[in-house]
VEXDREN-143550 format. One line per field, with one value per residue (C-alpha): residue number from 1; x, y, z; residue in three letters. Coordinates in steps of 0.1 Angstrom, whole numbers, plus 5000, padded with zeros to 4 digits. Layout:
<recs>
num NUM:... $
east X:... $
north Y:... $
up Z:... $
residu ALA:... $
</recs>
This chain:
<recs>
num 1:2:3:4:5:6:7:8:9:10:11:12:13:14:15:16:17:18:19:20:21:22:23:24:25:26:27:28:29:30:31:32:33:34:35:36:37:38:39:40:41:42:43:44:45:46:47:48:49:50:51:52:53:54:55:56:57:58:59:60:61:62:63:64:65:66:67:68:69:70:71:72:73:74:75:76:77:78:79:80:81:82:83:84:85:86:87:88:89:90:91:92:93:94:95:96:97:98:99:100:101:102:103:104:105:106:107:108:109:110:111:112:113:114:115:116:117:118:119:120:121:122:123:124:125:126:127:128:129:130:131:132:133:134:135:136:137:138:139:140:141:142:143:144:145:146:147:148:149:150:151:152:153:154:155:156:157:158:159:160:161:162:163:164:165:166:167:168:169:170:171:172:173:174:175:176:177:178:179:180:181:182:183:184:185:186:187:188:189:190:191:192:193:194:195:196:197:198:199:200:201:202:203:204:205:206:207:208:209:210:211:212:213:214:215:216:217:218:219:220:221:222:223:224:225:226:227:228:229:230:231:232:233:234:235:236:237:238:239:240:241:242:243:244:245:246:247:248:249:250:251:252:253:254:255:256:257:258:259:260:261:262:263:264:265:266:267:268:269:270:271:272:273:274:275:276:277:278:279:280:281:282:283:284:285:286:287:288:289:290:291:292:293:294:295:296:297:298:299:300:301:302:303:304:305:306:307:308:309:310:311:312:313:314:315:316:317:318:319:320:321:322:323:324:325:326:327:328:329:330:331:332:333:334:335:336:337:338:339:340:341:342:343:344:345:346:347:348:349:350:351 $
east 8491:8482:8450:8459:8446:8478:8506:8524:8537:8505:8515:8543:8514:8501:8472:8473:8448:8464:8484:8463:8454:8429:8411:8403:8377:8370:8352:8330:8326:8318:8296:8275:8274:8267:8233:8227:8235:8215:8185:8188:8196:8231:8262:8285:8260:8289:8296:8268:8287:8305:8292:8322:8347:8352:8334:8327:8362:8360:8386:8405:8400:8419:8433:8443:8406:8392:8410:8402:8371:8391:8403:8440:8444:8436:8461:8494:8505:8509:8523:8504:8527:8528:8557:8577:8587:8621:8634:8648:8612:8597:8630:8624:8588:8598:8624:8597:8576:8599:8590:8612:8625:8613:8585:8565:8559:8528:8507:8478:8455:8471:8465:8481:8512:8522:8550:8554:8580:8598:8622:8651:8662:8668:8686:8663:8636:8659:8663:8629:8617:8638:8619:8582:8561:8543:8519:8501:8517:8520:8549:8530:8546:8559:8541:8558:8529:8532:8494:8484:8446:8417:8384:8359:8328:8293:8266:8234:8206:8182:8204:8229:8253:8285:8289:8323:8317:8353:8383:8417:8450:8477:8509:8543:8563:8588:8602:8603:8637:8649:8682:8698:8693:8702:8677:8683:8680:8641:8638:8646:8619:8594:8566:8552:8588:8592:8568:8585:8622:8623:8618:8643:8672:8665:8675:8714:8738:8738:8703:8704:8731:8710:8703:8671:8664:8646:8608:8613:8593:8620:8600:8615:8594:8572:8542:8510:8503:8500:8521:8549:8548:8519:8498:8460:8443:8411:8401:8362:8358:8364:8339:8312:8293:8323:8341:8311:8310:8348:8345:8310:8329:8359:8338:8306:8319:8327:8293:8310:8324:8295:8312:8348:8377:8403:8440:8448:8473:8473:8500:8478:8446:8425:8436:8405:8380:8390:8388:8413:8439:8436:8455:8446:8469:8445:8406:8395:8359:8339:8376:8381:8382:8375:8410:8401:8394:8429:8437:8456:8428:8400:8393:8390:8349:8342:8366:8348:8316:8322:8334:8305:8284:8304:8295:8256:8259:8279:8247:8225:8241:8242:8204:8193:8214:8203:8166:8178:8186:8220:8227:8257:8277:8272:8287:8299:8320:8335:8355:8382:8389:8388:8419:8437:8431:8448:8476:8485:8487:8507:8532:8537:8571:8555:8574 $
north 2345:2346:2359:2397:2387:2365:2383:2367:2400:2401:2373:2398:2414:2410:2414:2412:2388:2361:2353:2358:2323:2302:2304:2341:2326:2289:2305:2325:2291:2274:2303:2299:2260:2250:2266:2246:2216:2220:2230:2197:2175:2166:2188:2158:2179:2180:2143:2140:2164:2136:2101:2086:2106:2099:2124:2140:2153:2176:2154:2119:2112:2096:2115:2089:2071:2102:2104:2069:2078:2101:2087:2080:2105:2133:2124:2119:2081:2076:2052:2044:2032:2027:2044:2030:2001:1987:2018:1991:1976:2008:2019:1984:1991:2024:2011:1984:2011:2027:2063:2092:2119:2142:2131:2145:2130:2139:2125:2105:2122:2160:2194:2232:2215:2197:2171:2181:2177:2177:2149:2142:2113:2080:2099:2128:2102:2084:2117:2129:2094:2103:2135:2117:2107:2068:2068:2066:2083:2090:2092:2112:2119:2155:2167:2198:2219:2259:2267:2260:2264:2257:2249:2247:2226:2218:2191:2211:2194:2200:2191:2169:2183:2196:2238:2259:2284:2295:2296:2305:2309:2296:2310:2299:2322:2333:2368:2382:2391:2428:2414:2438:2421:2391:2372:2381:2414:2410:2389:2421:2438:2414:2414:2381:2364:2383:2370:2331:2339:2303:2295:2318:2304:2270:2286:2281:2308:2296:2302:2337:2347:2344:2370:2362:2376:2409:2394:2359:2344:2325:2302:2295:2272:2240:2240:2260:2258:2288:2281:2275:2314:2309:2336:2327:2353:2355:2347:2340:2363:2336:2310:2304:2278:2260:2255:2244:2216:2209:2199:2183:2158:2154:2145:2130:2091:2102:2095:2098:2136:2167:2192:2208:2217:2203:2214:2211:2217:2225:2237:2266:2283:2281:2243:2243:2243:2213:2179:2160:2186:2188:2169:2168:2165:2164:2167:2185:2179:2194:2209:2231:2264:2287:2297:2333:2345:2348:2377:2404:2425:2413:2426:2404:2415:2404:2372:2364:2369:2346:2318:2319:2317:2293:2271:2279:2265:2231:2233:2233:2201:2186:2188:2177:2144:2140:2144:2120:2093:2096:2091:2114:2094:2101:2128:2102:2089:2124:2132:2106:2106:2148:2143:2117:2137:2168:2149:2138:2174:2185:2156:2168:2187:2207:2226 $
up 2613:2646:2658:2672:2704:2718:2729:2751:2764:2779:2806:2824:2843:2873:2898:2936:2942:2918:2946:2979:3000:2984:3010:3004:2975:2993:3023:3005:2979:3012:3022:2993:2985:3025:3019:2985:2994:3026:3002:2984:3009:3012:3015:2991:2964:2944:2939:2917:2886:2873:2878:2863:2885:2925:2945:2912:2903:2937:2953:2955:2919:2894:2865:2844:2846:2838:2802:2798:2775:2750:2718:2721:2691:2715:2748:2758:2761:2799:2820:2860:2884:2921:2941:2956:2932:2918:2894:2873:2870:2858:2835:2818:2814:2796:2772:2761:2753:2733:2743:2738:2763:2774:2798:2822:2859:2881:2910:2893:2924:2928:2918:2913:2897:2932:2920:2882:2865:2829:2826:2804:2806:2827:2856:2861:2866:2890:2912:2912:2921:2950:2961:2959:2982:2982:2960:2921:2896:2859:2835:2806:2769:2768:2738:2722:2713:2718:2730:2758:2768:2799:2785:2812:2795:2807:2792:2789:2805:2777:2745:2759:2740:2754:2761:2765:2795:2796:2776:2787:2774:2797:2788:2806:2824:2799:2785:2748:2731:2723:2705:2731:2767:2784:2802:2837:2820:2812:2839:2863:2847:2846:2874:2874:2869:2906:2921:2916:2925:2937:2901:2893:2918:2894:2860:2844:2838:2808:2799:2821:2800:2768:2748:2733:2694:2688:2690:2700:2724:2753:2772:2807:2820:2805:2825:2821:2862:2880:2907:2884:2870:2841:2833:2829:2794:2794:2760:2763:2730:2711:2721:2695:2680:2661:2697:2713:2684:2684:2725:2720:2693:2717:2750:2730:2744:2780:2799:2832:2831:2824:2841:2844:2825:2800:2798:2761:2741:2702:2676:2669:2684:2653:2661:2688:2664:2649:2669:2660:2665:2701:2729:2766:2791:2824:2825:2861:2877:2903:2916:2887:2888:2854:2849:2833:2863:2872:2839:2857:2839:2861:2894:2922:2925:2891:2900:2931:2916:2883:2909:2931:2898:2883:2915:2910:2876:2893:2916:2891:2872:2904:2911:2878:2879:2913:2900:2876:2906:2906:2941:2963:2991:3026:3050:3070:3041:3029:3066:3061:3023:3031:3058:3036:3006:3027:3041:3008:2994:3022:3020:2985:2968:2949:2925 $
residu MET:LEU:ILE:PRO:PHE:PHE:ASP:ARG:ARG:LYS:SER:TYR:HIS:THR:LYS:ALA:SER:GLU:PHE:TRP:PRO:PRO:TRP:VAL:LEU:GLN:THR:ALA:LEU:TYR:GLY:GLN:GLY:ILE:PRO:LEU:GLY:LEU:TRP:SER:GLY:GLY:LEU:THR:TRP:PHE:ALA:ARG:VAL:ASN:PRO:GLY:MET:ALA:TRP:GLY:GLY:MET:LEU:ALA:TYR:SER:LYS:SER:ALA:ALA:MET:ALA:SER:LEU:PRO:PRO:GLY:ASN:LYS:ALA:ALA:GLU:LEU:ALA:PHE:ASN:TRP:PRO:MET:PRO:GLU:GLN:ASP:LEU:LEU:ALA:GLN:LEU:HIS:THR:LEU:GLY:TRP:ALA:TRP:PRO:MET:VAL:LEU:LYS:PRO:ASP:GLN:GLY:GLU:ARG:GLY:ARG:ASP:VAL:TYR:ARG:LEU:SER:CYS:ASP:ARG:ASP:LEU:GLN:GLN:LYS:LEU:SER:LEU:ILE:PRO:PRO:GLY:GLU:TYR:LEU:LEU:GLN:GLU:PHE:LEU:GLU:LEU:PRO:PHE:GLU:PHE:GLY:VAL:PHE:VAL:SER:LYS:SER:THR:GLN:THR:ASP:ARG:PHE:GLU:VAL:LEU:SER:LEU:THR:TRP:LYS:VAL:PRO:LEU:GLY:VAL:MET:GLY:ASP:GLY:VAL:SER:THR:VAL:THR:GLN:LEU:LEU:ALA:VAL:HIS:ALA:ARG:ALA:GLN:ARG:PHE:PRO:GLN:LEU:LEU:ALA:THR:PHE:SER:ALA:THR:LEU:LEU:GLN:THR:VAL:PRO:PRO:ALA:GLY:GLU:TRP:GLN:ALA:LEU:HIS:PHE:SER:GLY:ASN:HIS:CYS:CYS:GLY:ALA:ALA:PHE:ILE:ASP:ALA:ASN:ALA:LEU:ILE:ASN:ALA:ASP:LEU:HIS:GLN:SER:MET:HIS:GLN:LEU:LEU:LYS:ASP:ASN:THR:GLY:PHE:ARG:PHE:GLY:ARG:LEU:ASP:VAL:LEU:VAL:ALA:ASP:PRO:GLN:ALA:LEU:TRP:GLU:PRO:THR:ALA:ILE:LYS:VAL:ILE:GLU:ILE:ASN:GLY:ALA:ASN:ALA:GLU:PRO:ALA:HIS:ILE:TYR:ASP:PRO:ALA:ILE:PRO:PHE:LEU:LYS:THR:LEU:LEU:GLU:SER:LEU:ARG:PHE:GLN:ARG:LEU:MET:TRP:GLN:GLN:ALA:ARG:TRP:MET:GLN:LEU:GLN:GLY:THR:PRO:ALA:PRO:PRO:LEU:SER:MET:LEU:TRP:PRO:VAL:PHE:LYS:SER:TYR:ARG:ALA:GLN:MET:ARG:SER:ALA:VAL:GLY:ARG $
</recs>
């Protein structure tokens, strides 16, 4: 029996500010972040937040390295590789590992769902390899778990324990069947789906003519990324002491991570309170957002204020690390890294 909160029909709704360009929020964050940096002696203050991640997890950091300290049972199996390489060598490694399809292909450094693909066979892999730019990539085991959450955590400077600051239910694009309408008809009255015509164009004719049974959820995309049609639903009401304990138990050995968001999969929402039942698919550092701010029910002003509040919490964490003697890279190092990273992001195909 699911908690009543979890009604997937909430994911149909949208708000205009969800789809505004990123610079709208970023301008405000720069406006606050630059003075905070000047006050604490350096504009690269964010790099102190997560000492085990390059640039604190703000940019140009390895996703596989961020996951390395997690218990093996709490993450999807991964294979890291540099592209380009001989395709047959990569396929041979996969066959040696004995993994079953499907799998997920994604960049080891990336964001916002760029170049993330679900692959169902060798041929799929070969096709997608022909599209991606050179770089470091991951092949990740695809986990058939129906609930994805963004769990934003911070390590307390007083107790040295992880606490949950934000909990977001990430609902991939889908429709709720009524037993009569085809997927095409359901999509025609689906406000969120209509925002993503590029995705709708990729759906097969067979899928579009399917009539989902009444009350049955038909997922149309695998990803919990906003750019792939997913909705972010505020689940902060479910944060409690048991959730804090669960996340601390999961992360207590990850000494290089202190502040950011975990994207996790579970079989059932209640599994969030059982650390051994959680599968982490990604850890995001200083660049992470508390995803609940994009809930369609939250007005833009609250989104803005929450973004600024979380940036101040990050600065407080960085300031504490500074007082402990943690250095930050000089500003002269940031510009070439930033330019290289932006060029990499622009070259990404994205789906």
